[in-house]
N, C-alpha and C positions, 0 to 999 in steps of 0.2 A: 511705893517706889515711883520716882518721877521718870516718865518717859518723854524724850524730846525728839522732835522730828524737824527736818528742814529739807524743803524741796530745792532742786536746782533752779537757777534763774531762767525763766522762760522768756523768749524773745518773740514778739509779734512784729511783722513787717508792715505795720500800719501805725499812723500817728496816734498820739495819746488821746486826742479829742474823739476820734472815731472809735477807739477802744472803749471810752467812757460811755458813748452812746449805746454800744452793744452791751456793756455791763448793766446799764440802767434797765434794760429789757428783762433782766432776770427777776425783777420784782413787779408785783407783790408775790407771785409764785412762778415757778419755772417748770413747765411740763417735762423738760428734759431730765429733771431731777425728781423722780417720784417721791423720794423721802422728804423733799422740801414742800411741806404741806401748804404753808401760808406765811405771810409776814405783815406786820402793821407798824406804821411810823409812830413812835412814842414822842419824839421831839425833833425839831428841825430849826436850825438857826443859820444866819448868814451875816458875814462881815459887812461893814458899812459900804465898802466899795464893791461888794459882791464877789471878791476873789476867793473867799473861803466859805464853804458850805459844810456844816456839821449835821449829820442825820443819824438819829438813834432809832433802831428797830428792834422789835421782838419777833424772833423767827421760830416757827413751829416745825419740829422735825419728828418724823416717824422712823425710829431706829428699827432696823431688821433684827430684833432680838426675839429669843424664844418666848412664846406666849406665857409659859410658866414664870419666866423671869419678870415679865411685865406685871403679872398678877401679884407676885411677891413684892415688887417695888411699888405697886399701887398706882401706876401711871400708864397712860396710853401713848402720850406724846412727851417729847422733851422740848424745853424752851431755852433758847439762847438769846442773849442780848448782843446786838451788833452795833458798833459805833463807827461810822464812816466819816473821814475828814478829807474833803476834796479841796485841794489848793490849785485853783486854775492858773494863778500866776506862776507857781513853781512847776505846774503840770505833774502833780503827784496825787495819789489817792491812798490813804492809810486806813486799813480796816482792822479793828480790834473786836474780838469775839470772846465771850466767856459764857459759861453755862449758868442758867438760873435754876434749873431743876437739879436736885441732889448736890447743891453747892457745898453742903456741909460734909458730904461723903467723897465727892470727886471734884477736883478743880481742873477744868479744861480751859486753856487759853490758846487763842490762835491770832496771829498777826500776819496780815497780807499787805503788800504794797504794789501799786502800779506806778511807774515813773517813766519819763522819757529816757530813751537810751542815751548814755553819756557821750557816745561817739557819733550817733546818727539821730538827730532830733525828729526824724520822721519814723522812727521805730519806737516801740514801747517794751519795757521790761516788767516782768512780774516775778515776785518771790513770795514764799509762804513758809512760815514757821509755826510750830505748835508744841504744846507741852501738856502732859496729863499727870496729875498727882492723885493716884488711887489710894484714899485713906481707908475706906471700908465700903463694902457694897453687899451687905446681907450674906456674907460668906461666899459670894460669887465673884471675887475680885479678879481671878484669872480669866473667867468667862467674859466679864465686862470689858477687861483690857483687850482681849482678842477681838471682840465686836468693835470696840473703838478703833483699833488698828485697821480693821477691814474697812470701816466707814471712811477713815482718813485716806487710805490708799485709793478708794473709789473716788473721793472728791478731787484728789490731785489729778487722777487720770481723766476725769470728766471736765475739769475746769477749762482747759484749753479748747476742748471740743465744743463746749457751750459758747465760748466767746466767738469761735470761728463760725458756729452756726448762725449767731445773730449778726455777724458781719456779712454773711451771705444774704441774710434776710434784708439787711439795710441796702445792700447792693441791688437786690431785686426790686426795692422800692425807689431806686435811683439815687440813694444817698451814698456817695463815695468820698465825700470831702466835707469836713466841718472846720470852719475857721478857728483859729486860736483866740483865746480871750485876750482883750486889751482893756486897760483902765478906762473908766467912763470919762467922757469929755467934761470940760469945765461947766458947771451948772448942774451936775449930778445926773445927766442923762446917760443911759447905757444903751447904745444902739447896736443892733446886730450888723447894721451896714458898716459900722466903724471897725468891726472885728475882721481884719483882713489877714490873709496868709502871710507868713514870713517871706519876705523877698530877699533878693541878694544871692550870695553864693556861699557854699560850704567848702572849706579847704581850697578856695581859689577857683571853684568851678562855677560857671554861670548858672542862673536860676533855671534856664530851659533844660539843663541836664538833670534836674531833680524830678522830672516827671515819673521816672521809674527808679525809686530808691533801691530796689533789689539789685538792679543791674549796676547801679552806682557803687554800692558798698556791700560786698558779700562777706559773711563771717569767715574769717580764716579758720584753718583746721584746728588751731590751738585756742580758739575762742571758748572760754570756759563758761559762757553764759547760756549757751543754747542747748536745749534738751536734745536736739538733733545731733549735736556733737557727742553726747553721751552714748546714744544709740550707735552712732557711726564708728566711734573709736573705742568705746568701753563695753558695749554690749547692753542687752536689756537688763535693767536693774529695777528692783522693786522700789517704791517710794522710801521705805525704810533704809534700803541700801544706798540710795542716792543721798539721803539725809546724812548717813554716816560718813560718806565720802566727802561731802561738802563741809561738814562740821570738822572733820579731821584736817582737811586742807586749810580751813580758816585758822584752826589752832596752830598749824605749822607756820602760816604766814605771820601770826602774831608773836610766836615764841621762838621759832627756829631762826638762828643766825646762819646765813650762808645760802647756798643754792637750794631752792625748794624742789623736791622731786616731782616728776610728772604724775598726772592723775593715774595712769596705768600702773605706776610703781606703788602708789599709795593703796590702790585698790587690791593689789596682790596681798598686801599685809592684812587688809581687812578680811579678805576671803580666807586667808590662812587661819584667822581667829574667829571665823563664823560671824563676822561683823560685830564682835564685841569691842566697843570703842576703847575701853580702858586697856584691854590686853593688846589690841592692835597698835595703840599709841606707844605703849612701852616697847613692843616688839620692833616697831619701825624706828623709834629713837635710838635703840641700841645698834641697829644696823646702820643708821646714818652716821653715828659716831664712829663705827668701825670703818665705813667707807672713807670718812674724812681722815682718820688716822693713817690708813694705808693708801690714800690717794687713788682709790679704785676708779673714780670718775675719769681719770687720765690714763688708765691702764692700757687701753687699746692704742693710744697715741704715743706712749712713752716706753712701753716695755718691748725690748728686743728679744725675740724668741731665740734661744740657743740653737745653733745649727744641729746639734745632736738630736734635738726634738724632731726636727724635720726628717731625720733619717730613721729614727727608731720608735717614734710615737705613732701608734696605729689607730688614729681617729681623725675624722674630718666631716665637714658639712657635705650633704648629698641631696640636692633638690628639696622637695617638700612632700608631705603626706597627702592623703586624699582631702583633708580638711584645710589644706593650705598652710599648715604649720611647718616651719623649717625642720628638716630631718638631719639629725646628727648620727653618724655611724661610728661605733667603737668596736674594733676587733680585739677585745680584751684578752681572749684566749691565746692570741698570737703575740701578745706584748711581753717583753722581758721586763717585768715590773721591778724585779730585784736589781737588774742592771741599770735601769733608769734612776732608781733611788740612790744606788751606790755612785753613779756617775754624776748625777745632777743635784741630788739632795731633795728633801721634802719640800722646801720652800719654793724651789723652781717648779716642781710639779703642781703645787698649790696655785701658783700664779698662772700656770698653763690652764688649769681648770677654771679659774676665775675669768681668764680671758675668753674661754669658750662660753661661759655664761653671759658675759658682757656682749659678745658677738651675737649670741642667741637673742638677747633683748633687742639689739639693733635690727636683726633680721625679722623679728616679729613686727616691728614698726614698718619696715619696708613691705612686708607681705600684707599688712593691713591696708596700705595705700594701693597695692597691686590688686588685691581681691575685693576691695570695697567693703570689707566687714572686719570686725575686730579679730585680730590674731594675737592672742596674749601669751601663748606658750608654745613650746616646740616638742617634737617627738624624738626620742632617743632609741636607737636600735643597737643592742649589745650582742655581739656574736661571741659565744663562749667556746667555740670549737678550739680544742687544744688546751683548755683549762686543766691544770693538774696541780700537783703538790707544790710546785715552785711558786705558784701564785699565792699560796697560803704561808709563805715565808713571813714569820711573825713581825719583823720590823716593817715589812711592806704593808701588812694588814693594818698595823698601827698608823702608818701614813695614810692609808685609805680611809680609816675611821675618822682621822682628823679632817681630811678633805670633805668627807660627807657632813661632818658636824658644821664646818664653816659654810658650806653651800646651803644646808637646811636653815641656818640662822639668817642668811642674807639674801637668798633667792627663792622665797616661798612662791608656790603656785606658778612656777615657770615651766614645770614639766607637765606636758599634757598626757603623755603616755610613754612607758618604758617597755620596749619589746625585748625580752631576753630569749635568744635563740640558741638551740643546740646545747642546752645545759647538760653537763655530764653528771655522773653520780657524786662527784666530789662537791658539787655546787651547794648542797644543803649545809655543808660545813661553813662555807663562806657566808651564806645567808644567815646562819645562826649568829655569826659575829657582828654583822652590819645591821641586822634587822632592828635592834633596840634603838639605834640612832636615827632611824627614818620615821618621820611623822606618819601617823596613821592615815591621814589624807593622801600622803604621797604613796604609801604602800598600796593603796587601792588602785593605783595607776600602773602597777607592775603586772605584766602578762608574761608568763614563763612557759617556754616550750622545750621539751627534751627531744633529742634525736631529730627526726625529720617531721615531727608533728606540726611544725609551723607551715608546712605546705598544704595542709588540709583545710576544711571549712573552719571558719573562725580564726584562721592563721594570718600570716603576713599580708596576704593580698586583700584582706579586709581593711588594711590601714594604708598601704601604699599601692600605687598603680603598677601594673605588670611591667610597663616599659622602663621603670626606674629601679627594679629589683637588681641589686648588685650581682655581678658575675660570680663572685665567690659563694653566693647563696643560690646559684642555679639560674639566675636571670641573665638577660642579654645586655644590661647596662654596664659599661666599663666603669669601674670605680677606681679612682686614682689614690685611694687610701692605701698606704704601703703595707705589704705583708711584714709580719713581725720577724725580726732576726735578733739574735743575741747581741747585746752590747759588749764589745770587746773589753776584757778586763784591764787592758792597757789604758782605758778611758776612766776607770774607777778612780775616785779621789783617794788619796793616801790618808793614812791615819793622822798625819800632821795637819793636813788640810781640814779634816773633820774637826780636829781639836781646836783649830784656830777660827773656826766658823762660829761666831758668837750665838747666833739665833737659830742654829740648826738643831732640830729635835734629836737627830741621830747622834750628834756629839754630846748633847746635854744629858740625855737620859736613856739612850739605847746602847750605843757602842762604847766599848772601852778598849784601850790598847794595852798591850803587855809585852814585855821583853822576856825571853827565855834563854838562860845561859846554860852552857854545857855543865851538867852536874848540879844545876839549881832549877828545878822545875817550878812552874807557875801553877798555883792551886787556888781554887775558889770553894769556899765552904757554904753548903746549903743545908739548912735544918728543915726536916720534914716531920710534921706532927700527925699527918693523916695518910695512911697507906692508900695506894692507888692514885696518889697525886702524880702529876706529869712534870718532869724536868725537861725543858726544851732548851736548845742551844743553837747558835749560828755563829760560825767564826770563819775568818779568812786568814790564810797563812801568807803574809806579805813578804817574809824573808825566812829562808832556811826550811828544814823539814822537821816536823814534830810528831811525837806519839801522843795520842789522846786516850786517857783512861778515866774511868769513874769507879770510885771506891765507896764502900759503906762501912760505918762504924756505929755501934750502939752508944758509945761514949764520946763526948766532945773532945776534940784535939786540944791540947794545951797550947796557949800562945807561946811563941819562942821568946827566950830571954833576950832582953835588949842588949846585953853585953856579950852575946855569943861570939861576935867578931872582935869586940874590943879587947878580949883576952889575948888576942893574937897581936895586938899592937897596931892594927890597921884600922883607921877610922875615916879615911878620905876617899874610899872607893865608891861612895854613893850607896843607894839603897840596893839591898839584895833581896830576891824573892823569899818571903817567909815560908818555910816548909811547915805545913799543918800536920802531916803524918809524923808522929814522933819516931825517932830513929830506933827506939827500943821496941816499937810495935812489931809484931810478927804477922806477916801476911797469912791469912787463913785462920788466924786465931783472934787477934785484936781487931782486924779489919779485913774486908774481903773485896775482891774485884767483881763488880756487877755488870760490866760491859767488856767485851773483848777489846783488847788494845787496837786502836785504829791508827794506821800510818797515814800522815797527811803531808803531801809534798808542797813545795813552794808554789804559790799561785792558785792553789785549790781553795774552793769554798765548801764548807761542810755544814749541813743542817741536820738536826736529829732530835730525838727525844728518848726519855727513859721513864717507864712506868714503875714507880716505886712499889716494892713489895712489903717493905717494913718502914715504920717510922724510925727516926734517928738522924744521923749526920752523913751527908753525901759530899764527897770531895771530887770536883772536876779538876783533872790534872793534865797540863800540857808539859811534855818533857822534850828536851833537845834530842834529836834523832840523828844517828850516824850509822854507817854500815855495821859498826861493831857494837851498837847499842842494843840492849835487850829490854823489852817492855817489862820484864819481871826482875830486873837487876836489883841488887840490894841498894839501900839508901846511900847516897854519897856522903863521904866524910867532909867536914868543914874545910880541911886542908885542900881537898880537891877543888872545892868551890872557889877558894881564893886563888888557886893557881889558874883555874880556867877563866876567871874573870879578866886575867891579864891578856887573853887572846880575843881580839875583836871578832875574828871569824867564827868563834864558837858562840854565836848568838842568833836566836830566832826572834821573829816579831809576829804577833797576831793581833787581829781586831776581833773582839768577841761580844756576844750578847747572850744573856741567859734569862729565863723566866720560869716560874713555877705556876702551873695551872691546877686549880682545885679539882679534886676528883668529882665533885658534884657537877662540874661543868662538862667534863670530857670523859672521865673514868677510863682514859687510855684507849678508847675504842675507835677514835677517828683515824681514818687512813691518812689524813694530812699530817699526823704526828710520827709517821715512819721516819727512821733515820736515813739519811741519804748524803751522798758526797759527790761533788764535781759533776754537775749535770744530772744528779739524782739517778746515777746508774747503779749504785750499790745500796743495799739495804742491810741494816743491822738485824740479823735474825734474832739475836738475844732480846732486842728491844721490842720487836714487832710480833713475835710469835704469839704472845698472849693477847695482843690487841687485835690481831687478825680474826681470831675466833669470835670476837664480840663486835666487830666493825659493822657487819651487815645489819644486825638488829638495831643498833643505835642510829645508823644513817636512815633506815626506813622509818624509825620513830620521828626523827626530825622532819623527814619528808612529809609524813602524814599531818604533822602539826603545823608546819610552816609553809612548805612549798610543794606544789604539785609537780612531780617528776614522773615521766612516763615509765611504766614498768617494762615496756618493750625495749627500752634503750639499753 
């Protein structure tokens, strides 16, 4: 396997000629590099005018390898051939190195270059690349590869230190300036007296201002050439990590059309894939395409937050943690998630979360400048006080899962720590649902506290200062994040609005609308093949009052005949709800009621579930309700249906969503599946009696396997 390495471009604040004088002192041996035993010149040539000098050396290296490996290989030292090409006219030095020892088993190549800085001729740049192709090495390929990587990392780290050491040595000898090379005078004489420093001005500045080039020209913060920039803005990176960053950045510059992301952004994707170049490149390209398609780069400047978010969204930025990372506080337990989804839609909430992430990246850059060290991620504090079954409303969970999926795919390594406080017993249910979508590296950053455990050792105060603990967590810092209040149902979007919204997941695949006429119930057929499966539902009554029933039959209902209305000579009334329960069926014999009839008034929201006891066919039925209606009344005659269709007031309208959960996932034991209605004040005893008895054992099992929840809570 071929390993490739590339160091960042190093910048010396000294001219090229002085750097060359320091470099020449490394030969024939360098006491600062104990592994560099000796070197001898094999060949040296010079151009006619003396501008180009080519030197070929054999270098003897003592690799820090295990004695056993040296004995097996039969060598004490390794020999490398080095070819240096010094071009005094162009002020460049190119160094090519390849191994002479084991050249049939391992191919090592290294290229280094010294050159004058393109923007400041009194500075010098250095860059280094290397590759190693390990074909075979006596069965010790992985060991030899590790040793080579260690040696390479050591040489990169020592390289700049050695040059600076010899520069100080030259300064101690009084050599602080070496004139530039000039062509020989006519007649072939090359006189040092004729080699004079460059005079004149740079960028219009007089020559006298060039005495201190550091003061004249300081590298800007975004100068990608300086290793100091990497330490200052990106943090400590190993040579291999630096190499991956620069290679990926160069690949983007060569192939990517459009705006090139910042180094901090590229580095996040490399870290997320453990610096695997191929995986990081694919990961990053997918995200860049997504950002371009959705114009995410302009989100903070162009997106206008709906006013409703300001009133009902319970999250916001709040100072920073002890490490200087921006702190985001989310009072999720107080948030009316269902109300926000119903009033705004999933796309608006997704954009809200994306804007939070974009703002977080911006704040990280600001804190990097403020604290003088790299701040590449932020801390999120999530308060779950108040979390209950309403947050486990299935369409809301689906929206949450999609948001997590988008964030994981496009904002890797932006979360430094997630503090989850006051987690209630219902939390393991939510965690079971979202955990598979969160990358393992991200899950390691989750710290979960139940009850008041966050106030003790290892708790909240280990991460944020006492003076910024929010007041609602017992601190003295007033937090302007709003308390959660219910979104008024008057702000909910209507069924028509959802149906007309082309890209809304809620209208495409979750909610459906249905009209219920007096005498013509609306029915949904669900086939269950495995007992103990869970049928869940959620519906809103937007017009009229309805009765909700669930029936079970062992045999499949027969589809209604297409000409059932045509026989009466009426064909222009539009679609009539198809009745699945045959009029000849007898309740209690051919089919049975498995849930007590539930009366639902106009404006109410109903959420619930049913644990199936038998396989077969289940029918969810919504029936028009009036004071004279009876939940167990006989099936209506077709004549009654046709008569009642003439009366517009005899019509109800609902929006509903239903889903079947496999028994192997839930087995009806989760308390989140209890039936509830209008603020979750009523429970269906028929549905939950069997689940209550098994709830505690299942929740505790999830707790032990997934999340640590305090038993004292």
